[in-house]
PDB file of N, CA, C and O in Angstrom:
ATOM      1  N   UNK A   1      69.002  90.367  74.589  1.00  0.00           N
ATOM      2  CA  UNK A   1      68.355  91.039  75.886  1.00  0.00           C
ATOM      3  C   UNK A   1      69.754  90.519  76.527  1.00  0.00           C
ATOM      4  O   UNK A   1      69.880  89.298  76.438  1.00  0.00           O
ATOM      5  N   UNK A   2      70.921  91.257  77.207  1.00  0.00           N
ATOM      6  CA  UNK A   2      72.768  90.870  77.907  1.00  0.00           C
ATOM      7  C   UNK A   2      72.197  90.307  78.647  1.00  0.00           C
ATOM      8  O   UNK A   2      71.018  90.254  78.995  1.00  0.00           O
ATOM      9  N   UNK A   3      73.469  89.656  79.027  1.00  0.00           N
ATOM     10  CA  UNK A   3      73.193  88.493  79.880  1.00  0.00           C
ATOM     11  C   UNK A   3      73.413  89.072  81.348  1.00  0.00           C
ATOM     12  O   UNK A   3      74.266  89.954  81.451  1.00  0.00           O
ATOM     13  N   UNK A   4      72.884  88.758  82.242  1.00  0.00           N
ATOM     14  CA  UNK A   4      73.017  89.474  83.846  1.00  0.00           C
ATOM     15  C   UNK A   4      74.824  88.721  84.520  1.00  0.00           C
ATOM     16  O   UNK A   4      75.411  87.710  84.905  1.00  0.00           O
ATOM     17  N   UNK A   5      74.937  90.161  84.243  1.00  0.00           N
ATOM     18  CA  UNK A   5      76.582  89.645  85.658  1.00  0.00           C
ATOM     19  C   UNK A   5      76.780  89.673  86.823  1.00  0.00           C
ATOM     20  O   UNK A   5      76.571  90.742  87.396  1.00  0.00           O
ATOM     21  N   UNK A   6      77.482  87.948  87.981  1.00  0.00           N
ATOM     22  CA  UNK A   6      77.364  88.384  88.148  1.00  0.00           C
ATOM     23  C   UNK A   6      78.184  88.975  89.749  1.00  0.00           C
ATOM     24  O   UNK A   6      79.265  88.607  90.211  1.00  0.00           O
ATOM     25  N   UNK A   7      77.321  89.867  90.239  1.00  0.00           N
ATOM     26  CA  UNK A   7      78.475  90.373  90.917  1.00  0.00           C
ATOM     27  C   UNK A   7      80.244  89.913  91.044  1.00  0.00           C
ATOM     28  O   UNK A   7      81.209  90.677  91.008  1.00  0.00           O
ATOM     29  N   UNK A   8      80.233  88.442  91.195  1.00  0.00           N
ATOM     30  CA  UNK A   8      81.468  87.817  91.618  1.00  0.00           C
ATOM     31  C   UNK A   8      82.500  88.246  90.487  1.00  0.00           C
ATOM     32  O   UNK A   8      83.681  88.595  90.477  1.00  0.00           O
ATOM     33  N   UNK A   9      81.684  88.090  89.713  1.00  0.00           N
ATOM     34  CA  UNK A   9      82.231  88.736  88.209  1.00  0.00           C
ATOM     35  C   UNK A   9      82.902  90.024  87.982  1.00  0.00           C
ATOM     36  O   UNK A   9      83.896  90.512  87.446  1.00  0.00           O
ATOM     37  N   UNK A  10      82.227  90.218  88.419  1.00  0.00           N
ATOM     38  CA  UNK A  10      82.472  92.310  88.555  1.00  0.00           C
ATOM     39  C   UNK A  10      83.803  92.876  89.355  1.00  0.00           C
ATOM     40  O   UNK A  10      84.521  93.866  89.217  1.00  0.00           O
ATOM     41  N   UNK A  11      83.774  91.901  90.139  1.00  0.00           N
ATOM     42  CA  UNK A  11      84.580  92.294  91.604  1.00  0.00           C
ATOM     43  C   UNK A  11      85.345  91.454  91.336  1.00  0.00           C
ATOM     44  O   UNK A  11      86.106  91.592  92.294  1.00  0.00           O
ATOM     45  N   UNK A  12      85.940  90.312  90.513  1.00  0.00           N
ATOM     46  CA  UNK A  12      87.245  89.969  89.460  1.00  0.00           C
ATOM     47  C   UNK A  12      88.176  90.790  89.210  1.00  0.00           C
ATOM     48  O   UNK A  12      89.305  91.045  89.630  1.00  0.00           O
ATOM     49  N   UNK A  13      86.870  91.456  87.787  1.00  0.00           N
ATOM     50  CA  UNK A  13      87.336  92.093  87.188  1.00  0.00           C
ATOM     51  C   UNK A  13      87.758  93.423  87.268  1.00  0.00           C
ATOM     52  O   UNK A  13      88.464  94.048  86.476  1.00  0.00           O
ATOM     53  N   UNK A  14      86.886  94.034  89.042  1.00  0.00           N
ATOM     54  CA  UNK A  14      87.432  95.008  89.241  1.00  0.00           C
ATOM     55  C   UNK A  14      88.818  95.261  90.190  1.00  0.00           C
ATOM     56  O   UNK A  14      89.482  96.292  90.298  1.00  0.00           O
ATOM     57  N   UNK A  15      89.064  93.552  91.029  1.00  0.00           N
ATOM     58  CA  UNK A  15      90.463  93.751  90.894  1.00  0.00           C
ATOM     59  C   UNK A  15      91.481  93.701  90.461  1.00  0.00           C
ATOM     60  O   UNK A  15      92.465  94.368  90.784  1.00  0.00           O
ATOM     61  N   UNK A  16      91.329  92.393  89.163  1.00  0.00           N
ATOM     62  CA  UNK A  16      92.141  92.719  88.019  1.00  0.00           C
ATOM     63  C   UNK A  16      92.873  94.002  87.270  1.00  0.00           C
ATOM     64  O   UNK A  16      93.998  94.134  86.790  1.00  0.00           O
ATOM     65  N   UNK A  17      91.657  94.948  87.390  1.00  0.00           N
ATOM     66  CA  UNK A  17      92.377  96.304  86.679  1.00  0.00           C
ATOM     67  C   UNK A  17      92.443  97.365  87.995  1.00  0.00           C
ATOM     68  O   UNK A  17      92.667  98.541  87.707  1.00  0.00           O
ATOM     69  N   UNK A  18      92.258  97.015  89.454  1.00  0.00           N
ATOM     70  CA  UNK A  18      93.200  97.490  90.763  1.00  0.00           C
ATOM     71  C   UNK A  18      94.658  97.267  90.548  1.00  0.00           C
ATOM     72  O   UNK A  18      95.669  97.969  90.568  1.00  0.00           O
ATOM     73  N   UNK A  19      94.310  95.754  90.290  1.00  0.00           N
ATOM     74  CA  UNK A  19      95.924  95.451  90.296  1.00  0.00           C
ATOM     75  C   UNK A  19      97.246  95.045  89.664  1.00  0.00           C
ATOM     76  O   UNK A  19      98.294  94.582  90.115  1.00  0.00           O
ATOM     77  N   UNK A  20      96.691  95.487  88.102  1.00  0.00           N
ATOM     78  CA  UNK A  20      97.422  95.993  87.126  1.00  0.00           C
ATOM     79  C   UNK A  20      97.239  97.412  87.592  1.00  0.00           C
ATOM     80  O   UNK A  20      98.451  97.626  87.628  1.00  0.00           O
ATOM     81  N   UNK A  21      96.816  98.346  87.907  1.00  0.00           N
ATOM     82  CA  UNK A  21      97.472  99.912  88.172  1.00  0.00           C
ATOM     83  C   UNK A  21      98.704  99.974  88.731  1.00  0.00           C
ATOM     84  O   UNK A  21      99.856 100.345  88.505  1.00  0.00           O
ATOM     85  N   UNK A  22      97.480  99.071  90.183  1.00  0.00           N
ATOM     86  CA  UNK A  22      98.992  98.811  91.487  1.00  0.00           C
ATOM     87  C   UNK A  22     100.671  98.891  90.924  1.00  0.00           C
ATOM     88  O   UNK A  22     101.606  99.657  91.157  1.00  0.00           O
ATOM     89  N   UNK A  23     100.465  97.523  89.963  1.00  0.00           N
ATOM     90  CA  UNK A  23     101.905  97.527  89.922  1.00  0.00           C
ATOM     91  C   UNK A  23     102.570  98.088  88.535  1.00  0.00           C
ATOM     92  O   UNK A  23     103.597  97.780  87.931  1.00  0.00           O
ATOM     93  N   UNK A  24     101.568  99.018  88.302  1.00  0.00           N
ATOM     94  CA  UNK A  24     102.185  99.817  87.196  1.00  0.00           C
ATOM     95  C   UNK A  24     102.792 100.736  87.953  1.00  0.00           C
ATOM     96  O   UNK A  24     104.015 100.611  88.006  1.00  0.00           O
ATOM     97  N   UNK A  25     102.111 102.017  88.824  1.00  0.00           N
ATOM     98  CA  UNK A  25     102.709 102.119  90.123  1.00  0.00           C
ATOM     99  C   UNK A  25     103.887 102.655  91.112  1.00  0.00           C
ATOM    100  O   UNK A  25     104.370 103.770  91.308  1.00  0.00           O
ATOM    101  N   UNK A  26     104.233 100.808  91.873  1.00  0.00           N
ATOM    102  CA  UNK A  26     104.930 100.173  92.178  1.00  0.00           C
ATOM    103  C   UNK A  26     106.372  99.744  91.085  1.00  0.00           C
ATOM    104  O   UNK A  26     107.584  99.555  91.191  1.00  0.00           O
ATOM    105  N   UNK A  27     105.491  99.748  90.216  1.00  0.00           N
ATOM    106  CA  UNK A  27     107.232 100.003  88.955  1.00  0.00           C
ATOM    107  C   UNK A  27     107.619 100.809  89.209  1.00  0.00           C
ATOM    108  O   UNK A  27     108.630 100.843  89.909  1.00  0.00           O
ATOM    109  N   UNK A  28     106.910 102.045  88.695  1.00  0.00           N
ATOM    110  CA  UNK A  28     107.595 103.293  87.792  1.00  0.00           C
ATOM    111  C   UNK A  28     108.318 104.024  89.484  1.00  0.00           C
ATOM    112  O   UNK A  28     109.268 104.803  89.553  1.00  0.00           O
ATOM    113  N   UNK A  29     107.306 103.322  90.965  1.00  0.00           N
ATOM    114  CA  UNK A  29     108.449 104.311  92.186  1.00  0.00           C
ATOM    115  C   UNK A  29     109.563 102.937  92.114  1.00  0.00           C
ATOM    116  O   UNK A  29     109.426 102.577  93.283  1.00  0.00           O
ATOM    117  N   UNK A  30     110.208 102.297  91.733  1.00  0.00           N
ATOM    118  CA  UNK A  30     111.699 101.225  91.749  1.00  0.00           C
ATOM    119  C   UNK A  30     112.308 102.367  90.781  1.00  0.00           C
ATOM    120  O   UNK A  30     113.212 103.203  90.777  1.00  0.00           O
ATOM    121  N   UNK A  31     111.396 101.951  90.069  1.00  0.00           N
ATOM    122  CA  UNK A  31     112.365 102.205  88.271  1.00  0.00           C
ATOM    123  C   UNK A  31     112.875 104.158  88.958  1.00  0.00           C
ATOM    124  O   UNK A  31     113.948 104.521  88.475  1.00  0.00           O
ATOM    125  N   UNK A  32     112.180 105.261  89.958  1.00  0.00           N
ATOM    126  CA  UNK A  32     112.537 106.434  90.001  1.00  0.00           C
ATOM    127  C   UNK A  32     113.671 106.480  90.718  1.00  0.00           C
ATOM    128  O   UNK A  32     114.546 107.345  90.689  1.00  0.00           O
ATOM    129  N   UNK A  33     113.595 105.273  91.514  1.00  0.00           N
ATOM    130  CA  UNK A  33     114.423 104.687  92.991  1.00  0.00           C
ATOM    131  C   UNK A  33     115.374 104.301  92.517  1.00  0.00           C
ATOM    132  O   UNK A  33     116.307 104.629  93.250  1.00  0.00           O
ATOM    133  N   UNK A  34     115.837 103.576  91.376  1.00  0.00           N
ATOM    134  CA  UNK A  34     116.810 103.336  90.069  1.00  0.00           C
ATOM    135  C   UNK A  34     117.560 104.280  90.238  1.00  0.00           C
ATOM    136  O   UNK A  34     118.363 104.770  91.033  1.00  0.00           O
ATOM    137  N   UNK A  35     116.950 104.451  88.993  1.00  0.00           N
ATOM    138  CA  UNK A  35     117.516 106.601  88.270  1.00  0.00           C
ATOM    139  C   UNK A  35     117.885 107.488  89.328  1.00  0.00           C
ATOM    140  O   UNK A  35     118.866 108.225  89.235  1.00  0.00           O
ATOM    141  N   UNK A  36     117.219 107.454  90.225  1.00  0.00           N
ATOM    142  CA  UNK A  36     118.263 107.688  91.420  1.00  0.00           C
ATOM    143  C   UNK A  36     119.480 108.067  91.898  1.00  0.00           C
ATOM    144  O   UNK A  36     120.097 109.110  92.111  1.00  0.00           O
ATOM    145  N   UNK A  37     119.709 106.267  92.052  1.00  0.00           N
ATOM    146  CA  UNK A  37     120.849 105.401  92.867  1.00  0.00           C
ATOM    147  C   UNK A  37     121.458 106.075  91.488  1.00  0.00           C
ATOM    148  O   UNK A  37     121.609 107.293  91.402  1.00  0.00           O
ATOM    149  N   UNK A  38     121.790 105.182  90.437  1.00  0.00           N
ATOM    150  CA  UNK A  38     122.327 105.640  89.787  1.00  0.00           C
ATOM    151  C   UNK A  38     123.382 107.466  89.015  1.00  0.00           C
ATOM    152  O   UNK A  38     124.528 107.678  88.619  1.00  0.00           O
ATOM    153  N   UNK A  39     122.040 108.374  89.189  1.00  0.00           N
ATOM    154  CA  UNK A  39     122.892 109.520  89.220  1.00  0.00           C
ATOM    155  C   UNK A  39     123.108 109.684  90.740  1.00  0.00           C
ATOM    156  O   UNK A  39     123.511 110.796  91.081  1.00  0.00           O
ATOM    157  N   UNK A  40     122.927 108.851  91.625  1.00  0.00           N
ATOM    158  CA  UNK A  40     123.898 109.962  92.865  1.00  0.00           C
ATOM    159  C   UNK A  40     125.111 109.101  93.047  1.00  0.00           C
ATOM    160  O   UNK A  40     126.022 109.587  93.717  1.00  0.00           O
ATOM    161  N   UNK A  41     125.284 107.730  92.487  1.00  0.00           N
ATOM    162  CA  UNK A  41     126.930 107.683  92.340  1.00  0.00           C
ATOM    163  C   UNK A  41     128.297 107.970  91.941  1.00  0.00           C
ATOM    164  O   UNK A  41     129.479 107.845  92.262  1.00  0.00           O
ATOM    165  N   UNK A  42     126.989 108.709  90.517  1.00  0.00           N
ATOM    166  CA  UNK A  42     127.447 108.933  89.435  1.00  0.00           C
ATOM    167  C   UNK A  42     128.197 110.298  89.386  1.00  0.00           C
ATOM    168  O   UNK A  42     129.039 110.715  88.591  1.00  0.00           O
ATOM    169  N   UNK A  43     127.494 110.993  90.742  1.00  0.00           N
ATOM    170  CA  UNK A  43     127.455 112.309  90.759  1.00  0.00           C
ATOM    171  C   UNK A  43     128.443 113.109  91.924  1.00  0.00           C
ATOM    172  O   UNK A  43     128.043 113.893  92.785  1.00  0.00           O
ATOM    173  N   UNK A  44     130.097 112.586  91.636  1.00  0.00           N
ATOM    174  CA  UNK A  44     131.159 112.450  92.039  1.00  0.00           C
ATOM    175  C   UNK A  44     132.163 113.591  91.547  1.00  0.00           C
ATOM    176  O   UNK A  44     133.142 114.229  91.935  1.00  0.00           O
ATOM    177  N   UNK A  45     131.162 113.427  90.261  1.00  0.00           N
ATOM    178  CA  UNK A  45     132.457 114.519  89.037  1.00  0.00           C
ATOM    179  C   UNK A  45     132.092 115.799  89.006  1.00  0.00           C
ATOM    180  O   UNK A  45     132.984 116.637  89.132  1.00  0.00           O
ATOM    181  N   UNK A  46     130.559 116.283  88.816  1.00  0.00           N
ATOM    182  CA  UNK A  46     130.818 117.506  88.810  1.00  0.00           C
ATOM    183  C   UNK A  46     129.653 118.277  89.441  1.00  0.00           C
ATOM    184  O   UNK A  46     128.732 117.489  89.658  1.00  0.00           O
ATOM    185  N   UNK A  47     129.411 119.289  89.742  1.00  0.00           N
ATOM    186  CA  UNK A  47     127.895 119.526  90.458  1.00  0.00           C
ATOM    187  C   UNK A  47     126.931 120.163  89.335  1.00  0.00           C
ATOM    188  O   UNK A  47     126.188 121.002  89.844  1.00  0.00           O
ATOM    189  N   UNK A  48     126.741 120.008  88.004  1.00  0.00           N
ATOM    190  CA  UNK A  48     125.959 119.282  87.326  1.00  0.00           C
ATOM    191  C   UNK A  48     125.322 117.791  87.415  1.00  0.00           C
ATOM    192  O   UNK A  48     124.227 117.635  86.873  1.00  0.00           O
ATOM    193  N   UNK A  49     125.966 116.624  88.097  1.00  0.00           N
ATOM    194  CA  UNK A  49     125.329 115.308  88.298  1.00  0.00           C
ATOM    195  C   UNK A  49     124.882 115.639  89.510  1.00  0.00           C
ATOM    196  O   UNK A  49     124.362 114.700  90.114  1.00  0.00           O
ATOM    197  N   UNK A  50     124.914 116.734  90.105  1.00  0.00           N
ATOM    198  CA  UNK A  50     124.195 116.409  92.183  1.00  0.00           C
ATOM    199  C   UNK A  50     123.499 117.218  91.843  1.00  0.00           C
ATOM    200  O   UNK A  50     122.849 117.505  92.849  1.00  0.00           O
ATOM    201  N   UNK A  51     122.975 118.205  90.529  1.00  0.00           N
ATOM    202  CA  UNK A  51     121.672 119.192  91.034  1.00  0.00           C
ATOM    203  C   UNK A  51     120.842 117.986  89.314  1.00  0.00           C
ATOM    204  O   UNK A  51     119.800 118.225  88.704  1.00  0.00           O
ATOM    205  N   UNK A  52     121.953 116.692  89.043  1.00  0.00           N
ATOM    206  CA  UNK A  52     120.850 115.883  87.938  1.00  0.00           C
ATOM    207  C   UNK A  52     119.875 115.123  89.028  1.00  0.00           C
ATOM    208  O   UNK A  52     118.668 115.094  89.273  1.00  0.00           O
ATOM    209  N   UNK A  53     121.273 114.429  89.628  1.00  0.00           N
ATOM    210  CA  UNK A  53     120.320 113.451  91.601  1.00  0.00           C
ATOM    211  C   UNK A  53     119.120 114.158  91.935  1.00  0.00           C
ATOM    212  O   UNK A  53     117.994 113.691  91.764  1.00  0.00           O
ATOM    213  N   UNK A  54     119.423 115.531  92.516  1.00  0.00           N
ATOM    214  CA  UNK A  54     118.965 116.348  93.345  1.00  0.00           C
ATOM    215  C   UNK A  54     117.217 116.217  92.090  1.00  0.00           C
ATOM    216  O   UNK A  54     116.170 115.648  92.397  1.00  0.00           O
ATOM    217  N   UNK A  55     117.387 116.632  91.347  1.00  0.00           N
ATOM    218  CA  UNK A  55     115.571 116.205  90.868  1.00  0.00           C
ATOM    219  C   UNK A  55     115.222 115.901  90.326  1.00  0.00           C
ATOM    220  O   UNK A  55     114.441 116.363  89.494  1.00  0.00           O
ATOM    221  N   UNK A  56     115.958 114.060  90.648  1.00  0.00           N
ATOM    222  CA  UNK A  56     115.439 112.928  90.603  1.00  0.00           C
ATOM    223  C   UNK A  56     115.519 112.207  91.241  1.00  0.00           C
ATOM    224  O   UNK A  56     115.380 110.986  91.177  1.00  0.00           O
ATOM    225  N   UNK A  57     115.910 113.287  92.419  1.00  0.00           N
ATOM    226  CA  UNK A  57     115.245 112.740  94.370  1.00  0.00           C
ATOM    227  C   UNK A  57     114.233 112.928  94.289  1.00  0.00           C
ATOM    228  O   UNK A  57     113.247 112.236  94.541  1.00  0.00           O
ATOM    229  N   UNK A  58     114.411 114.375  93.742  1.00  0.00           N
ATOM    230  CA  UNK A  58     112.700 115.621  93.894  1.00  0.00           C
ATOM    231  C   UNK A  58     111.734 113.981  93.477  1.00  0.00           C
ATOM    232  O   UNK A  58     111.174 113.219  94.265  1.00  0.00           O
ATOM    233  N   UNK A  59     111.839 113.899  92.078  1.00  0.00           N
ATOM    234  CA  UNK A  59     110.602 113.349  91.203  1.00  0.00           C
ATOM    235  C   UNK A  59     110.818 111.906  92.088  1.00  0.00           C
ATOM    236  O   UNK A  59     109.876 111.130  91.929  1.00  0.00           O
ATOM    237  N   UNK A  60     111.335 111.670  92.523  1.00  0.00           N
ATOM    238  CA  UNK A  60     111.383 110.222  93.111  1.00  0.00           C
ATOM    239  C   UNK A  60     110.814 110.368  94.372  1.00  0.00           C
ATOM    240  O   UNK A  60     110.472 109.225  94.677  1.00  0.00           O
ATOM    241  N   UNK A  61     110.496 111.173  95.339  1.00  0.00           N
ATOM    242  CA  UNK A  61     109.892 111.947  96.900  1.00  0.00           C
ATOM    243  C   UNK A  61     108.554 111.956  95.976  1.00  0.00           C
ATOM    244  O   UNK A  61     107.577 111.662  96.664  1.00  0.00           O
ATOM    245  N   UNK A  62     108.289 112.162  94.873  1.00  0.00           N
ATOM    246  CA  UNK A  62     106.387 113.035  94.400  1.00  0.00           C
ATOM    247  C   UNK A  62     106.255 111.182  93.874  1.00  0.00           C
ATOM    248  O   UNK A  62     105.441 110.421  94.396  1.00  0.00           O
ATOM    249  N   UNK A  63     106.778 110.956  93.287  1.00  0.00           N
ATOM    250  CA  UNK A  63     105.941 109.427  93.093  1.00  0.00           C
ATOM    251  C   UNK A  63     105.929 108.638  94.324  1.00  0.00           C
ATOM    252  O   UNK A  63     105.041 107.788  94.385  1.00  0.00           O
ATOM    253  N   UNK A  64     106.914 108.763  95.550  1.00  0.00           N
ATOM    254  CA  UNK A  64     106.341 107.836  96.332  1.00  0.00           C
ATOM    255  C   UNK A  64     104.684 108.369  97.236  1.00  0.00           C
ATOM    256  O   UNK A  64     103.625 107.879  97.627  1.00  0.00           O
ATOM    257  N   UNK A  65     105.515 109.858  97.176  1.00  0.00           N
ATOM    258  CA  UNK A  65     103.926 110.233  98.720  1.00  0.00           C
ATOM    259  C   UNK A  65     102.684 110.083  96.954  1.00  0.00           C
ATOM    260  O   UNK A  65     101.571 110.607  96.928  1.00  0.00           O
ATOM    261  N   UNK A  66     102.952 109.721  96.406  1.00  0.00           N
ATOM    262  CA  UNK A  66     100.956 109.774  95.672  1.00  0.00           C
ATOM    263  C   UNK A  66     101.825 108.241  95.799  1.00  0.00           C
ATOM    264  O   UNK A  66     101.918 108.028  97.008  1.00  0.00           O
ATOM    265  N   UNK A  67     102.237 107.536  95.319  1.00  0.00           N
ATOM    266  CA  UNK A  67     101.832 105.997  96.614  1.00  0.00           C
ATOM    267  C   UNK A  67     101.269 105.483  97.528  1.00  0.00           C
ATOM    268  O   UNK A  67     100.560 104.507  97.771  1.00  0.00           O
ATOM    269  N   UNK A  68     101.878 106.629  98.175  1.00  0.00           N
ATOM    270  CA  UNK A  68     101.529 106.291  99.957  1.00  0.00           C
ATOM    271  C   UNK A  68      99.544 106.878  99.671  1.00  0.00           C
ATOM    272  O   UNK A  68      98.432 106.397  99.889  1.00  0.00           O
ATOM    273  N   UNK A  69     100.126 108.168  99.071  1.00  0.00           N
ATOM    274  CA  UNK A  69      98.437 108.685  99.516  1.00  0.00           C
ATOM    275  C   UNK A  69      97.316 107.895  98.537  1.00  0.00           C
ATOM    276  O   UNK A  69      96.130 108.200  98.656  1.00  0.00           O
ATOM    277  N   UNK A  70      97.791 106.718  97.422  1.00  0.00           N
ATOM    278  CA  UNK A  70      97.456 105.990  97.166  1.00  0.00           C
ATOM    279  C   UNK A  70      96.700 105.276  97.731  1.00  0.00           C
ATOM    280  O   UNK A  70      95.500 105.059  97.561  1.00  0.00           O
ATOM    281  N   UNK A  71      97.896 104.647  98.884  1.00  0.00           N
ATOM    282  CA  UNK A  71      97.538 103.323  99.934  1.00  0.00           C
ATOM    283  C   UNK A  71      97.767 102.664  98.712  1.00  0.00           C
ATOM    284  O   UNK A  71      96.863 101.918  98.334  1.00  0.00           O
ATOM    285  N   UNK A  72      98.812 102.774  97.978  1.00  0.00           N
ATOM    286  CA  UNK A  72      99.635 101.746  96.984  1.00  0.00           C
ATOM    287  C   UNK A  72     100.636 100.740  98.116  1.00  0.00           C
ATOM    288  O   UNK A  72     100.831  99.543  98.326  1.00  0.00           O
ATOM    289  N   UNK A  73     101.060 101.957  98.610  1.00  0.00           N
ATOM    290  CA  UNK A  73     102.364 101.325  99.893  1.00  0.00           C
ATOM    291  C   UNK A  73     101.800 102.146 100.728  1.00  0.00           C
ATOM    292  O   UNK A  73     100.857 102.917 100.550  1.00  0.00           O
ATOM    293  N   UNK A  74     102.811 101.809 102.208  1.00  0.00           N
ATOM    294  CA  UNK A  74     101.253 102.057 103.448  1.00  0.00           C
ATOM    295  C   UNK A  74     102.458 103.258 103.703  1.00  0.00           C
ATOM    296  O   UNK A  74     103.366 103.509 102.911  1.00  0.00           O
ATOM    297  N   UNK A  75     102.259 103.815 104.796  1.00  0.00           N
ATOM    298  CA  UNK A  75     102.586 105.557 104.543  1.00  0.00           C
ATOM    299  C   UNK A  75     103.719 105.544 105.179  1.00  0.00           C
ATOM    300  O   UNK A  75     104.309 106.586 104.893  1.00  0.00           O
ATOM    301  N   UNK A  76     104.473 104.758 106.062  1.00  0.00           N
ATOM    302  CA  UNK A  76     105.165 104.338 106.637  1.00  0.00           C
ATOM    303  C   UNK A  76     106.493 104.076 106.217  1.00  0.00           C
ATOM    304  O   UNK A  76     107.509 104.711 106.500  1.00  0.00           O
ATOM    305  N   UNK A  77     106.278 102.326 104.986  1.00  0.00           N
ATOM    306  CA  UNK A  77     107.693 102.029 104.447  1.00  0.00           C
ATOM    307  C   UNK A  77     107.943 103.862 103.028  1.00  0.00           C
ATOM    308  O   UNK A  77     109.019 104.204 102.537  1.00  0.00           O
ATOM    309  N   UNK A  78     106.978 104.361 102.870  1.00  0.00           N
ATOM    310  CA  UNK A  78     107.388 105.407 102.416  1.00  0.00           C
ATOM    311  C   UNK A  78     107.760 106.354 102.957  1.00  0.00           C
ATOM    312  O   UNK A  78     108.789 106.887 102.540  1.00  0.00           O
ATOM    313  N   UNK A  79     107.278 106.734 103.729  1.00  0.00           N
ATOM    314  CA  UNK A  79     108.967 107.490 105.253  1.00  0.00           C
ATOM    315  C   UNK A  79     109.929 107.108 105.111  1.00  0.00           C
ATOM    316  O   UNK A  79     110.852 107.911 104.979  1.00  0.00           O
ATOM    317  N   UNK A  80     110.202 105.591 105.064  1.00  0.00           N
ATOM    318  CA  UNK A  80     111.283 105.018 105.443  1.00  0.00           C
ATOM    319  C   UNK A  80     112.254 104.997 103.906  1.00  0.00           C
ATOM    320  O   UNK A  80     113.465 104.856 103.736  1.00  0.00           O
ATOM    321  N   UNK A  81     111.149 105.199 102.955  1.00  0.00           N
ATOM    322  CA  UNK A  81     112.106 104.778 102.253  1.00  0.00           C
ATOM    323  C   UNK A  81     113.136 106.676 101.458  1.00  0.00           C
ATOM    324  O   UNK A  81     114.275 106.652 100.990  1.00  0.00           O
ATOM    325  N   UNK A  82     112.539 107.553 101.536  1.00  0.00           N
ATOM    326  CA  UNK A  82     112.209 109.212 101.037  1.00  0.00           C
ATOM    327  C   UNK A  82     113.492 109.054 102.677  1.00  0.00           C
ATOM    328  O   UNK A  82     114.624 108.841 102.244  1.00  0.00           O
ATOM    329  N   UNK A  83     113.473 109.121 104.330  1.00  0.00           N
ATOM    330  CA  UNK A  83     114.597 109.044 104.418  1.00  0.00           C
ATOM    331  C   UNK A  83     115.682 108.637 103.940  1.00  0.00           C
ATOM    332  O   UNK A  83     116.583 109.387 103.563  1.00  0.00           O
ATOM    333  N   UNK A  84     115.712 107.433 103.905  1.00  0.00           N
ATOM    334  CA  UNK A  84     117.098 106.467 103.433  1.00  0.00           C
ATOM    335  C   UNK A  84     117.642 107.183 101.463  1.00  0.00           C
ATOM    336  O   UNK A  84     118.592 106.946 100.717  1.00  0.00           O
ATOM    337  N   UNK A  85     116.594 107.943 101.386  1.00  0.00           N
ATOM    338  CA  UNK A  85     116.808 108.171 100.024  1.00  0.00           C
ATOM    339  C   UNK A  85     117.637 110.489 100.613  1.00  0.00           C
ATOM    340  O   UNK A  85     118.382 111.272 100.023  1.00  0.00           O
ATOM    341  N   UNK A  86     117.108 110.532 101.548  1.00  0.00           N
ATOM    342  CA  UNK A  86     117.785 111.836 100.838  1.00  0.00           C
ATOM    343  C   UNK A  86     118.921 111.292 102.204  1.00  0.00           C
ATOM    344  O   UNK A  86     119.974 111.895 101.997  1.00  0.00           O
ATOM    345  N   UNK A  87     119.086 110.311 103.604  1.00  0.00           N
ATOM    346  CA  UNK A  87     120.395 110.340 103.555  1.00  0.00           C
ATOM    347  C   UNK A  87     121.618 109.957 102.735  1.00  0.00           C
ATOM    348  O   UNK A  87     122.803 110.164 102.998  1.00  0.00           O
ATOM    349  N   UNK A  88     121.177 109.470 101.885  1.00  0.00           N
ATOM    350  CA  UNK A  88     121.909 109.083 100.882  1.00  0.00           C
ATOM    351  C   UNK A  88     122.526 110.123  99.820  1.00  0.00           C
ATOM    352  O   UNK A  88     123.586 110.327  99.228  1.00  0.00           O
ATOM    353  N   UNK A  89     121.346 110.611  99.920  1.00  0.00           N
ATOM    354  CA  UNK A  89     122.076 111.873  99.024  1.00  0.00           C
ATOM    355  C   UNK A  89     122.700 113.299  99.924  1.00  0.00           C
ATOM    356  O   UNK A  89     123.263 114.232  99.351  1.00  0.00           O
ATOM    357  N   UNK A  90     122.520 113.251 101.109  1.00  0.00           N
ATOM    358  CA  UNK A  90     123.309 114.188 101.489  1.00  0.00           C
ATOM    359  C   UNK A  90     124.600 113.741 102.203  1.00  0.00           C
ATOM    360  O   UNK A  90     125.384 114.616 102.571  1.00  0.00           O
ATOM    361  N   UNK A  91     124.914 112.266 102.453  1.00  0.00           N
ATOM    362  CA  UNK A  91     126.335 111.763 102.275  1.00  0.00           C
ATOM    363  C   UNK A  91     127.126 112.166 100.954  1.00  0.00           C
ATOM    364  O   UNK A  91     128.183 112.796 100.991  1.00  0.00           O
ATOM    365  N   UNK A  92     126.593 111.796  99.943  1.00  0.00           N
ATOM    366  CA  UNK A  92     126.752 111.996  98.398  1.00  0.00           C
ATOM    367  C   UNK A  92     127.578 113.558  98.076  1.00  0.00           C
ATOM    368  O   UNK A  92     128.669 113.910  97.628  1.00  0.00           O
ATOM    369  N   UNK A  93     126.409 114.172  98.570  1.00  0.00           N
ATOM    370  CA  UNK A  93     126.516 115.447  98.388  1.00  0.00           C
ATOM    371  C   UNK A  93     127.805 115.778  99.451  1.00  0.00           C
ATOM    372  O   UNK A  93     128.826 116.353  99.072  1.00  0.00           O
ATOM    373  N   UNK A  94     127.597 115.349 100.746  1.00  0.00           N
ATOM    374  CA  UNK A  94     129.264 115.976 101.654  1.00  0.00           C
ATOM    375  C   UNK A  94     130.337 115.552 101.429  1.00  0.00           C
ATOM    376  O   UNK A  94     131.381 115.944 101.951  1.00  0.00           O
ATOM    377  N   UNK A  95     130.224 114.741 100.663  1.00  0.00           N
ATOM    378  CA  UNK A  95     131.229 114.063 100.368  1.00  0.00           C
ATOM    379  C   UNK A  95     131.720 114.799  98.603  1.00  0.00           C
ATOM    380  O   UNK A  95     132.051 114.164  97.602  1.00  0.00           O
ATOM    381  N   UNK A  96     131.675 115.325  98.664  1.00  0.00           N
ATOM    382  CA  UNK A  96     132.217 116.162  97.076  1.00  0.00           C
ATOM    383  C   UNK A  96     132.068 117.268  97.304  1.00  0.00           C
ATOM    384  O   UNK A  96     132.336 118.115  96.451  1.00  0.00           O
TER     385      UNK A  96
END
């Protein structure tokens, strides 16, 4: 007969799984933000780089919204990050 698992052990296992999943989502948000910033900073040369930066911005916004919806990051934090990145993109696009 199988040994019964205590509820504390189960909670520990569940929290560990959640922690790893949340860590992965936060990491992907940070990675997409870095990717966008890199593309936006070097997009001064031609319009194709600006479109690449715009695609990266949309991808980053999607990941931030998903993380906020899942409760991994707070909604105000998500809004602040999106706003700052959008403002940065607008200044880069205007300078072009």
